[in-house]
C-alpha positions as CSV (number, residue, x, y, z in Angstrom):
1,M,-84.8,84.5,41.0
2,N,-84.5,84.5,37.2
3,L,-83.4,81.0,36.1
4,E,-83.4,81.7,32.4
5,V,-80.0,81.0,30.8
6,K,-79.2,83.6,28.2
7,S,-77.3,81.4,25.8
8,A,-80.2,78.8,25.8
9,S,-82.7,81.6,25.3
10,R,-80.8,82.8,22.3
11,V,-80.8,79.4,20.7
12,L,-84.5,79.0,21.3
13,D,-85.3,82.5,20.0
14,M,-83.3,81.7,16.9
15,L,-85.1,78.4,16.3
16,E,-88.5,80.0,16.8
17,L,-87.5,82.8,14.4
18,L,-86.4,80.4,11.7
19,A,-89.5,78.2,12.2
20,S,-91.7,81.3,11.5
21,E,-90.1,81.9,8.1
22,R,-90.8,79.9,5.0
23,Q,-88.0,81.6,3.1
24,G,-84.4,81.6,4.2
25,I,-83.2,84.7,6.1
26,S,-79.8,86.3,6.3
27,L,-77.3,86.8,9.1
28,T,-78.2,90.5,9.0
29,D,-81.9,89.7,9.4
30,V,-81.2,87.5,12.4
31,T,-79.0,90.0,14.2
32,E,-81.5,92.8,13.6
33,R,-84.6,90.9,14.6
34,L,-83.1,89.2,17.7
35,S,-80.9,92.2,18.7
36,L,-77.8,90.0,18.7
37,P,-74.1,90.9,18.1
38,K,-73.1,89.7,14.6
39,S,-70.4,87.5,16.0
40,S,-72.7,85.8,18.5
41,A,-75.4,85.3,15.9
42,L,-73.0,83.8,13.4
43,A,-71.6,81.4,16.0
44,L,-75.1,80.2,16.9
45,L,-76.1,79.8,13.3
46,R,-73.0,77.8,12.4
47,T,-73.6,75.5,15.4
48,L,-77.2,74.9,14.5
49,V,-76.2,74.2,10.9
50,G,-73.5,71.8,12.1
51,R,-76.0,69.9,14.3
52,G,-78.5,69.6,11.4
53,Y,-81.2,71.9,12.8
54,L,-80.6,74.6,10.1
55,I,-79.4,74.6,6.5
56,R,-77.5,77.4,4.7
57,D,-78.0,77.8,1.0
58,S,-75.7,79.1,-1.7
59,E,-76.8,82.7,-1.1
60,D,-75.9,82.5,2.6
61,L,-79.5,82.3,3.7
62,Y,-80.5,80.2,6.7
63,E,-83.7,78.2,7.2
64,L,-85.0,75.4,9.4
65,A,-84.2,71.9,8.2
66,E,-87.3,70.3,6.6
67,S,-87.0,67.3,8.8
68,F,-87.7,69.5,11.8
69,R,-90.6,71.2,10.2
70,A,-92.1,67.8,9.3
71,T,-92.1,66.7,12.9
72,G,-94.0,69.6,14.0
73,F,-91.4,72.1,15.3
74,A,-93.3,75.4,15.5
75,P,-92.5,78.9,16.5
76,F,-95.0,78.8,19.4
77,G,-93.0,77.3,22.2
78,R,-92.9,80.3,24.5
79,L,-96.4,81.4,23.5
80,L,-97.8,78.0,24.7
81,V,-96.2,78.8,28.1
82,V,-97.4,82.4,28.4
83,A,-100.9,82.2,26.9
84,P,-102.8,79.4,28.8
85,P,-103.0,81.1,32.2
86,I,-104.3,84.2,30.5
87,M,-106.7,82.2,28.5
88,R,-108.0,80.4,31.6
89,T,-108.6,83.8,33.3
90,L,-110.4,85.1,30.2
91,A,-112.6,81.9,30.0
92,D,-113.6,82.4,33.6
93,E,-114.3,86.1,33.2
94,V,-116.4,85.8,30.1
95,G,-117.9,82.4,30.8
96,E,-117.0,81.0,27.4
97,T,-114.3,78.7,25.9
98,V,-111.1,80.3,24.7
99,L,-109.0,79.0,21.8
100,L,-105.5,79.8,20.5
101,G,-104.8,79.1,16.9
102,A,-102.7,79.9,13.8
103,L,-103.0,79.6,10.1
104,A,-101.9,76.4,8.5
105,D,-100.4,76.3,5.0
106,N,-103.5,74.8,3.4
107,G,-106.1,77.4,4.2
108,T,-107.1,75.8,7.5
109,V,-106.6,76.8,11.1
110,R,-104.2,74.9,13.4
111,L,-105.5,74.9,17.0
112,L,-102.7,75.3,19.5
113,A,-104.4,75.4,22.9
114,K,-107.8,75.7,24.5
115,E,-109.4,76.6,27.9
116,V,-112.9,75.2,28.1
117,A,-115.6,77.2,29.9
118,Y,-117.0,75.8,33.2
119,Q,-120.6,75.9,31.9
120,D,-123.1,73.0,31.5
121,I,-123.7,74.2,27.9
122,R,-120.4,75.3,26.3
123,Y,-118.4,75.2,23.1
124,D,-115.6,72.6,22.8
125,I,-113.5,71.2,20.0
126,D,-110.7,68.6,19.6
127,L,-107.4,70.3,19.1
128,S,-106.6,67.9,16.3
129,C,-109.4,69.4,14.1
130,R,-108.3,71.7,11.3
131,P,-111.3,74.0,10.6
132,A,-111.4,76.0,7.4
133,A,-109.9,79.5,7.8
134,Y,-112.6,81.3,5.7
135,C,-115.5,80.5,8.0
136,T,-113.9,80.8,11.4
137,S,-113.1,83.9,13.4
138,I,-109.4,82.9,14.0
139,G,-109.0,82.2,10.3
140,R,-110.6,85.5,9.2
141,I,-108.6,87.7,11.6
142,L,-105.3,86.0,10.5
143,L,-106.3,86.3,6.9
144,A,-106.9,90.0,7.6
145,K,-103.2,90.2,8.7
146,S,-102.0,88.3,5.6
147,P,-100.8,89.6,2.2
148,D,-103.7,90.1,-0.3
149,A,-102.3,87.5,-2.7
150,Y,-102.4,84.8,-0.1
151,V,-105.9,85.8,0.9
152,H,-107.1,85.6,-2.6
153,D,-105.5,82.1,-3.0
154,V,-107.4,80.9,0.1
155,L,-110.7,82.4,-1.1
156,A,-110.2,80.8,-4.5
157,S,-110.6,77.4,-2.9
158,V,-113.7,78.2,-0.9
159,P,-116.4,75.6,-1.7
160,K,-119.8,76.5,-3.0
161,K,-121.5,75.1,0.1
162,G,-120.2,75.7,3.6
163,P,-120.7,73.6,6.8
164,T,-123.9,75.4,7.9
165,A,-126.8,77.3,6.3
166,H,-125.3,80.5,7.6
167,T,-121.8,80.1,6.1
168,I,-120.7,82.8,3.7
169,T,-119.1,81.4,0.6
170,A,-119.5,84.4,-1.8
171,K,-115.9,85.5,-2.4
172,A,-116.7,89.2,-2.7
173,F,-118.6,89.1,0.6
174,L,-115.8,87.2,2.3
175,W,-113.3,89.7,1.1
176,D,-115.4,92.5,2.5
177,Q,-115.5,90.7,5.9
178,I,-111.7,90.3,5.9
179,V,-111.2,94.0,5.0
180,Q,-113.6,94.9,7.9
181,A,-111.6,92.8,10.3
182,R,-108.4,94.6,9.2
183,K,-110.1,97.9,10.2
184,T,-111.5,96.8,13.5
185,G,-108.9,94.3,14.6
186,I,-111.6,91.8,15.5
187,A,-113.4,89.2,13.5
188,I,-116.8,88.0,14.5
189,V,-118.2,84.8,12.8
190,E,-121.7,83.8,13.8
191,E,-122.8,80.2,13.3
192,E,-120.8,79.8,10.1
193,A,-118.6,77.0,11.3
194,E,-121.0,75.3,13.8
195,L,-124.6,75.9,14.5
196,G,-125.1,77.5,17.9
197,G,-121.6,78.9,18.0
198,T,-120.2,82.4,17.5
199,G,-116.5,83.1,17.4
200,V,-114.8,86.4,18.2
201,A,-111.1,86.6,17.5
202,A,-108.2,89.0,17.7
203,V,-104.5,88.7,16.6
204,I,-101.9,88.6,19.4
205,P,-99.8,91.7,18.6
206,G,-96.0,91.6,18.5
207,D,-93.3,90.5,16.1
208,K,-93.9,88.0,13.3
209,S,-93.3,84.9,15.4
210,V,-96.2,86.0,17.7
211,S,-98.6,87.8,15.4
212,R,-99.1,84.7,13.3
213,S,-101.4,83.5,16.1
214,A,-104.8,84.7,17.3
215,L,-107.1,84.3,20.4
216,N,-110.7,83.3,19.9
217,I,-113.6,83.5,22.4
218,A,-115.9,80.7,21.3
219,C,-119.4,81.7,22.5
220,V,-122.7,79.9,22.7
221,T,-124.6,82.2,20.3
222,S,-127.6,82.5,22.6
223,R,-125.3,84.1,25.2
224,F,-123.2,86.2,22.9
225,H,-125.4,89.1,22.0
226,E,-126.1,90.0,25.6
227,K,-122.4,90.4,26.4
228,K,-120.9,91.3,23.0
229,D,-119.2,94.5,24.3
230,K,-117.8,92.7,27.3
231,V,-116.5,89.8,25.1
232,M,-114.6,92.3,22.8
233,R,-113.2,94.3,25.7
234,L,-111.9,91.3,27.5
235,L,-110.5,89.8,24.3
236,R,-108.5,92.9,23.5
237,G,-107.2,93.0,27.0
238,A,-106.1,89.4,26.9
239,V,-104.2,89.6,23.6
240,N,-102.4,92.7,24.8
241,K,-101.5,91.0,28.1
242,I,-100.1,87.9,26.2
243,A,-98.1,90.3,24.0
244,A,-96.7,92.2,27.0
245,D,-95.8,89.0,28.9
246,M,-94.1,87.6,25.8
């Protein structure tokens, strides 16, 4: 039995859409992207404005109220329901920790969820950490999906010395790595963020509210090379399953 209430789902879809946008969007954009009748979309928007969740500017563009952004409202609510069981299965199949993350506004990665491997020696990280995007696989694959201007802004702030002796800090080389990730759909970063750790990441396909996130298999480097092909195959399957279930 499907217990989902259509009206509630529409409200949540609208909030998640508005949370994914930094610029205001029009009524037409909302109706097209959520496949809603114009009258229904307008009624929901007016209700959310009236309750203080959204604001409408002088050009009739709608955006999430800053107070809700500041308290952490994010467009990942449904993703955080759908992804963890798939991440758990992936972690068990590949024998490595799996992370879900998104780009933050300051060139770092926001970690959303993790499923830690059941291994005596394994990779783990506190979800409150904000690793730099340029030297992590999640960061690089999401930069690969970002506009060039934003990527160059992030690269302009890369320090001269990274967290390990293997960290790439040369901007031209980093750009090449990001371009390569665009072509392959996968970013591999070996021991650049942490010694002994190799990350392999792919973007979760879908509309903008989903494709701003990526899945990462965080491998112990000594185990990575012997199962590299398996890691990439299972990772592609997992991101596609998450997208399908969304």
